[in-house]
N, C-alpha and C positions, 0 to 999 in steps of 0.2 A: 558546347553547352554544359558538358559535366564540369570542365574548367570554370565556367561563369557560376555554377552552382555551389562549388566547394567555398567561395566566401561567403555565402548564405548559411551552410551548415556550420561553419566556424562561428559565425554569429549567434546561431540560435543556441551554440552550446555556452553555459554562463562560464566566464573565466575565472581560473584558480588564482587566487592572490599570493603574493609572496610570502614565503614562510620566514619570519622574522623575531617571532616571539611565541610562547606557548599559547597566547590568547590572542586570536586575530578575530578582530572585530569589524570586519569589512561594512557591517550595517550600522555602525555607531550606536549599537542599541543597550551596551553595559554601561553601567556607572562605573567611575574611577575607583571606587572601594572594591568592587566585585572584580573588576579587572586585575587589581593587585593582589587579591586575595587568590584567585585562580591562579594567576602567575606563580605565586610563592608555594602553591598547592603543588603545581607541576615542577618546579625546579626541585622541591624536597624531596618529592616521591621519585625523581631521576636520581638525585645524589643518594637516596637510600636504596634502592631497588635496581637502578639502571632502566626502568621502564620509562617510555615516553608519553605522557598525556598532553593531547593537543585539542583545544576548543578554537571552532571556527564557527562565527556567526557572519551569515550572508543575508541578502534580501532575498533572493531567489536562487534557483539552481537550473533554471531554464527548462527545456521540454525534456530533457533527458530523464528526470527524476532524480529523487535526492539518493536512490541506491547507486546509480551509474555514477552520480556526482562525487558522491564519497569515495567510491573506488578509485576515480580518477584523479581526486587529490591525495589519496592515500599513495598512488601508483607515483606521482609526481613530486610528493613530499618525502618519500619512503621513510616513514615514522617508524620508530624503534631502531635497535641496534642490529647490524648487519649479522645474519647467522640466527639470531635469537628471536628476530621479529616481535618484539615485545612493545608494540606501539598500539594506541588506542585513540581513535577520533571521536569526538562528539561534535556533531555536525548540526546546526540550528539554522534552517531558512526561514526568517520572520515572516515575510510576505506571503510565502506559501503554506506557512503554519504546519511545517513539518520538523521533525527532528530525527536523527539518527546516531547510534553507536556503532562504529565499525572497528574491529578488532584485529590485529595482526595474529599471524600463526602461532606465535609464541604465547598469546594470551587467552586463547580459545579454549584451555582448559579451566583458568581462574574466571574467566567471562563467558559462559557458552549463550548462544543466542537466547535461549530462555531466560537467563539472568538479564541481559540486555534488554529484553521485552518488558520484564518486570520493572526493571529501573525506570523505562521510560513511562511505562503506564502508571506507576505507584508514586513516584518521586518527581518526575520532571514535568509530565503532561499536566497533574491537577494545578501546580503551581503557574505553567502558562496559561491555562484556561482563567486563571485569577488576574491575569494580566501581570503576574510578578515573574519577568523574564530572569532577572538577577538571581532570586531565590531558588529559581528551577535548576539553574544550572550549577549553583552550590550544592544544592541537596544531592542532585545527580553525579557530580564529580567527587562529593563524599563516598558515596557507596562505591564508585568505580575505584577510588584510590584504596578503600578498606578491601575489597576483594582482591586486588593485585597484592596486598600485605597479607592475604591469607586468612581473612577474616570470612564469616558466614555471611550470606544475604540476609539482612534482617527480616523479620516477620512482620509483614504490615498488616494493619488492622483496617480493612476495607469499610470506609463510612456506608457505602451503600449496601453492604452485607448486614448491616443492622436492620435495614427494611428491604425485604427480597424485592419489593415492587418500587419502580421508578415513583418520583415525586408526585407526577400527575395521575397515579393510580389512587392517591390517596381518596380522591373523589369517589372512585369506585370501591373501596374499602367503605366510606360511609354508606354507600347506596346497599351494598351487601348487608351491612351490619342492621341498618334500620330496617331492611325488607325482612332479614331473618327475626328481628325483634316483634316486627307486625304479625307475620306468620304464627309465631308461638302464642301471642296474645289472641290470635284468632283461633287457634286452639282451644286454648283456656275458656274463651268466652262461652259460658252456658254448657261446658263440658259437663257429663253426669258425674256425681261423686263417688266415692270407693262403695261398694256394696258389701254388707256384712253378710256373706255366704257363710252356711253352715259348714263346719269344717271336721266336725266330731261326731259320732254317734249321740251325744248328750245334747248338741246343738240341734240336729234333727228332732229329737225327742220333745225339747223345750218349744221347738217351732210348732210341732204338732198339737201339743197342749195348748198353745196359745190360740192356735186356729180354732181348736174344739170350744175355747172358751170366748171366742168373738174378739179378742184383744188385739189380733194381727191387724185387722181392718181399721179398727181405732187408732191404733198406734202410727199406721201409715197414713192416716187423715191428718193426724197432728203433726206429723214430720212434714216441714214445708219443702219441696223438692223445686230446685231452679227451674224454669221454664226451658225445655230443651228447643234447639234449633230444627227445623225440619230436615228430612234426609239431603233435600238438595242445598240446604242454605249454607253448610260449612264448605261443600267443594266450590260453591260460587263465591264465597268469601275468600277462600284461599286463592282462587283464580283471580281476583281482584287485586289481592295482595303481589301477586307474581306480575301482573300487567303493571302495576304502578310501580315496582320495581324496576321492570324494562323501561319503562318510560322515562324513569328518572335516570337510569343508565344512559338512554340515548341523549338526555339533555345535559348531563354533568360529566359522565365518565367520558374517557379517552376513546376514540373511534378505533383505534387498534384492539382495544379489549371489549368490544361492544358484544361481538359473537360469544366470546368465552364467559362473559357476565350473564347473558341470557340463559346459556346453559346451565350455570352455576344456580340462578335463580329458579330456574324452573325445576330442578332436582333437589335444591336444598330447603325451598321455601314449604314444600308439603311434609319434608321430614320435620321441620321445625314446628309446623302445625300438627303433626301428629305427636310430638313430644309434649305439646302444651296441652293436647287432649288427653293423654295419660296423666298428665300432672297431678291431679287430683286422686286418681284411682290408684296411683303406686307410689309406696313410700320409698321403694328402692330406686324408682327413677329420679325422685325428689333428691335423694342422697347422693345419687352419681352426678347430677347436673349441678348441684350446689358444691360438690367436691371439684369438678372440673374447674367451675368459676373460682373457687378458692385458689385452685394451682394458677389460673390465668392472672388473677389479681396481686398473687405474690410474685409471680415472674415479672409483671409489670412493675411493681413496686421496686425490686431488684434492679431492673434495667435502668429505672428513673435514678436511683442512689448512686449508680455508677456512672451517671453522667451520659448514659447512651439513649439513644431514641428506641423507645418500644417496636417490637416486629410488627409488620402488616397484619392486618386482619387474615390474610391467606395463610401466613405461616402460623397465627395464632389457632386458627381453625384446625390446620393439619396437626398441629400439636395435641390440641384437645382431643382431636379424632383418634390419634395414637393411644394417648392417654387411656380413653374410654375402651379402645378395643381391647389394649393390655390388662385392663381392670375386669372387662367381660370375660376374657379367656382366662384369667386367674379365678374368677367367680365360679365358672363353669367346673373347673378342675377340683376346687375346694368342695363344690357340692357334691361331685361324684365321689369324691375321697370320703364325705360326710356320710353319704348313704351307704356305701360300702362297710364304712366303721359300724353304724348302726345296726346293719345287716348280720355281719358275722366279723368278728374282731381278729379271730385268727387268721380268716382269708385274707382280711384286709392287710395284716401284718406280711404275709406271705407275697401278696401281689406288690405291695409297696417296696419291699426290699428287692424285688426282681426288677421292678421298672426303674429303681434308681441305681441299681449296678448297671442295667442296660443304657440309662441316659448318661452314666458317667462314662461307659467304654464309648458310645458314640461321641460324646463331646472332645473327648481325648484324640480319638481317631480323627473327627473332623477337623481339629485345630492342626494337627499334624499334617494332614493330608494337603489342607488349604496353603499352609506355609511352605510346603515342598513343591507346590504346582508352580508352573510356569507363569511368570507375571502377566504373559499375554491371556492365558487362560484362567487366571483367578478369577475374574467376574463371573465367567461360567460355573465354575467351581463353586463358588459362594451362593450362586442361584440354585445350584443343585443341591448343596447342603442344607439350604434355606427350606427348600421343599421337603428334604428328609426330617427336618426339624418340626414341621408342621404335621408330616405322617406320626412322628414320635408322640407329638402333643395328643392327635386322636386316638393312638395306642394308650396312653394314660386315660384318656376319657373312657373309652369302650371296656378297657379293663377293670375300671373301678366302679362302673356303672353296676348296679345290682340288677338282677333278673326280675321277671314281672311276678308280682306275689300273687297267689290266689285270694279271692275274696273271703271275708270273714276269718281269716287267719289271725287278725288282731294284732296284739303286740305292738311294736313301735312304730307301724308304719303311718300313724296320725301324727308322729312327732318329727316329721320331716319338714316341717316349716321352719323357715329360717329368715332373718331378719338381715337383708342385704347390705354390704358395706363396701367401700370402694377405697383404693389407695391410689387416690387420684394420680438442666442440662448447661595541633600539626607538630612535628619534632623539629630538629634543628634545621635551620634555614640555609640556604646557599645561594648565590647571586651567578648570573651569567651574561656576558656582554653580548653574546649572539646565540643563536637559537636555529638549529636547523635539523633535518632529519639525519638518522644514522644508517640509513639503508634498509630498513625493515620492509616486510612485504605483508599483505593482507590477502586473503583468499576470498573476500567478501562477506566474511562471517559478521553476525551483529544482528541489530533490530532497528527497526523505524517506527515512527509514531506520528500522530497528528494532533493538534488541539484546536 
């Protein structure tokens, strides 16, 4: 029975074609020009460096998989020079939609597995997905030859990196943007205006005199105030916006993103509504939001001028959030320093000098420590030093904040008001009449891909 099954096993494994040319196209998938270009490229490489580049295109590799088939081809053909093992095989299985780069022992330093994977993912597979098999092989072999010649791996610009989310997430971006905008206007609608509260003793005295003369009530009647929503009106309105956003996500957004979108809408729409409610009451908030909008608009224009797609809304929101948090932290620190300056300038000078020296020493020590730490533990060290930086920030805040002043002490305590601001990244050719392997071996290194 075993003897009867052996022919079936042999039939299941795809046959290895004869090695008679640098480009073996058993599938007939390459054009004549591409075949000639690849052949000349391989011959020139062998004449220049001695390394052997082999291209093999087959219909399928059978049930054994492309890795095992590539190893079998490499062992049978013995690509590369004997003792040097400087052969490299670029194998394409057209019907299987699989591709592999197999390197000999002598080229594992020039073409590591990670480099082979990047060549497949960035240079070969994108062309194959577009149906351009010829250009994919030309681009891939060009980089392989450059690496053998000692050049560096090119730094590809990933087109998908311009938009963090896949194309089918664009509808999700639109849903989030419209929901946030609707939540913001739901907060602005019938929100109370800024109240002119008395901030100095003179204001209190003036208010007192107006009340005695009866002018306060008359002025209040003359000033038309917008009709406010009832206490339950705004929460119901925000809930309706969130529900509408979730319904739009169910209809238009991809199913894989539905749960994440619902969480984002439930958390971010109330925040947008709160910002809208504070829009008329806080001049500082208006400056911050308009500054963030200006930064986003400038970034959008720069991306368009460079011919690139603008980032997705998710990345844009994270970018604005990071800018807003940084501006808030800087604002708190500046306010604490101003308060200390107004209270006692000599104390401010001493504290500021001590904190600057402490911060400079901490920064130098942190940079040296992170640079010397083991690469495997560098992430943990970076997180630890980031936590230390946060502690140092709060040390600045609490050191600069003045103590509580007693009432009636007068002086500059009434002058602490501030107007907020914000500051919103080929050489000589050779010919050969015959083509064969030189006895090279491969340990199975390389990379595979599919399209």
